[in-house]
C-alpha positions as CSV (number, residue, x, y, z in Angstrom):
1,X,147.4,167.4,115.3
2,X,144.9,164.9,116.6
3,X,147.2,162.0,115.7
4,X,150.0,163.6,117.8
5,X,147.7,164.0,120.8
6,X,146.4,160.5,120.5
7,X,149.9,159.0,120.2
8,X,151.1,161.3,123.1
9,X,148.1,160.2,125.2
10,X,148.9,156.5,124.5
11,X,152.5,156.9,125.4
12,X,151.9,159.0,128.5
13,X,149.1,156.7,129.8
14,X,151.0,153.5,129.1
15,X,153.9,154.9,131.1
16,X,151.6,156.1,133.9
17,X,149.6,152.9,134.1
18,X,151.9,150.2,132.7
19,X,151.3,148.2,135.8
20,X,147.6,148.4,135.5
21,X,147.3,146.5,132.2
22,X,147.2,143.2,134.0
23,X,146.4,139.9,132.5
24,X,143.4,137.9,133.8
25,X,145.2,135.9,136.4
26,X,146.2,139.1,138.3
27,X,142.9,140.9,137.8
28,X,140.1,140.5,140.3
29,X,136.5,141.1,139.2
30,X,135.8,143.2,142.3
31,X,138.7,145.6,141.6
32,X,136.4,148.2,139.9
33,X,133.0,147.4,141.3
34,X,133.1,149.4,144.5
35,X,135.1,152.4,143.4
36,X,133.8,153.7,140.1
37,X,132.9,157.4,140.1
38,X,130.2,158.7,137.9
39,X,129.8,162.4,137.2
40,X,127.3,164.2,135.0
41,X,128.2,167.2,132.9
42,X,126.0,169.3,130.5
43,X,127.7,167.9,127.3
44,X,130.7,166.0,126.0
45,X,132.5,169.3,125.8
46,X,132.6,169.6,129.6
47,X,134.9,167.0,131.1
48,X,134.2,165.6,134.6
49,X,136.1,167.0,137.6
50,X,137.5,163.6,138.5
51,X,140.0,164.1,135.6
52,X,141.6,167.1,137.2
53,X,143.9,164.9,139.2
54,X,145.3,163.3,136.0
55,X,147.6,164.6,133.3
56,X,146.3,166.3,130.1
57,X,146.7,163.1,128.1
58,X,144.0,161.4,130.2
59,X,141.6,164.2,129.7
60,X,142.3,164.2,126.0
61,X,141.6,160.5,125.7
62,X,138.3,160.8,127.6
63,X,137.3,163.6,125.3
64,X,138.2,161.6,122.2
65,X,136.4,158.5,123.6
66,X,133.2,160.5,124.0
67,X,133.5,161.8,120.4
68,X,134.1,158.3,119.1
69,X,131.0,156.6,120.5
70,X,130.0,155.0,117.2
71,X,133.5,153.4,117.1
72,X,134.0,152.3,120.7
73,X,130.5,150.8,121.0
74,X,131.8,148.2,118.6
75,X,135.1,147.6,120.4
76,X,135.2,145.1,123.3
77,X,137.1,145.6,126.5
78,X,139.2,142.8,127.9
79,X,139.8,144.0,131.5
80,X,137.0,142.0,133.0
81,X,134.6,144.9,133.3
82,X,131.9,143.0,131.3
83,X,131.5,140.7,134.3
84,X,132.5,143.0,137.1
85,X,130.5,146.1,136.3
86,X,128.3,145.0,133.4
87,X,130.0,147.0,130.6
88,X,129.0,146.0,127.1
89,X,131.9,147.7,125.2
90,X,134.9,150.0,125.6
91,X,132.9,153.1,125.3
92,X,131.2,152.3,128.6
93,X,134.6,152.3,130.3
94,X,134.5,156.1,129.8
95,X,130.9,157.1,129.5
96,X,128.1,155.6,131.7
97,X,125.2,157.3,129.9
98,X,124.3,159.8,127.2
99,X,121.2,161.6,128.1
100,X,118.5,162.9,125.7
101,X,119.2,166.5,126.7
102,X,122.8,166.2,125.6
103,X,124.2,165.7,129.1
104,X,126.7,163.0,129.6
105,X,127.4,160.8,132.7
106,X,131.1,160.0,132.7
107,X,132.6,157.0,134.4
108,X,136.1,157.0,135.9
109,X,136.6,153.3,135.3
110,X,139.1,153.8,132.5
111,X,141.3,156.1,134.6
112,X,142.2,153.0,136.7
113,X,142.7,150.5,133.9
114,X,145.5,150.3,131.3
115,X,143.6,147.8,129.2
116,X,140.6,150.2,128.8
117,X,142.9,153.1,128.0
118,X,145.1,151.3,125.5
119,X,142.1,149.7,123.8
120,X,140.5,153.1,123.2
121,X,143.7,154.8,122.2
122,X,144.6,152.1,119.6
123,X,141.1,152.0,118.3
124,X,140.8,155.8,117.9
125,X,144.3,156.1,116.3
126,X,143.5,153.4,113.7
127,X,140.1,154.9,113.0
128,X,141.7,158.3,112.4
129,X,144.1,156.7,110.0
130,X,141.1,155.3,108.0
131,X,141.0,151.7,109.2
132,X,137.4,150.3,109.1
133,X,135.7,149.5,112.4
134,X,135.5,145.8,111.5
135,X,139.3,145.7,111.0
136,X,139.9,147.6,114.3
137,X,137.7,145.1,116.1
138,X,139.7,142.3,114.7
139,X,143.0,144.0,115.7
140,X,141.8,144.5,119.3
141,X,140.4,140.9,119.5
142,X,143.7,139.5,118.3
143,X,145.8,141.7,120.7
144,X,143.9,140.7,123.8
145,X,142.7,137.1,122.9
146,X,145.2,135.4,125.1
147,X,145.8,135.9,128.8
148,X,143.2,138.7,129.4
149,X,139.7,138.6,130.9
150,X,136.6,137.6,128.9
151,X,135.7,140.4,126.5
152,X,132.6,142.5,127.0
153,X,129.5,141.3,125.1
154,X,130.0,143.8,122.3
155,X,127.8,144.0,119.3
156,X,129.7,143.3,116.1
157,X,130.3,146.1,113.6
158,X,128.1,146.1,110.5
C-alpha cells in the first residue's frame, strides 16, 4: 500500500511540477530565499496548513519525508537550496526543525521544487524496496550529477 502511494505521489507531483525540475542554468539562487513558509505543528502526524492547497499526493510525500528523516538526512538535494537557503540535505527541503518536545517546524520549500520532491520520492521508494542508504545516495548523485545545481553539503551515509 505504501509503495502504491509513493509511486502515485511521484507520478502526480511530476505531472504537477514537471516544469519546476529545472536544470542549473534556469534556476536562480534567490528563487526560494524570500518565499519559504515555515509552520510548526505538534508532531509529524499533524501536517502543516500550507499543504491544504495541494493534492493528497503532496501531503503524503511530506508525511513520508518526515517519517524518513534518517534516510533523507543522507541524501543531497540538487536544486540549489544548499547555497540559496542553507539546506544541508533533502530532509531540510521538507522539515526546518525537529523540536525536543516532538513538535516539528515544516518548510514549504519542497512544494515549489520538482527536484526536491523527486529526490525524496525516489529515495523513499528505493528504501522501502530494501535498497541500502549508501546505494540510494549513489543513485541520486548519479541522476543529478550533470546539469543541476551544486548538491547540498550532505553527510555521507555510514
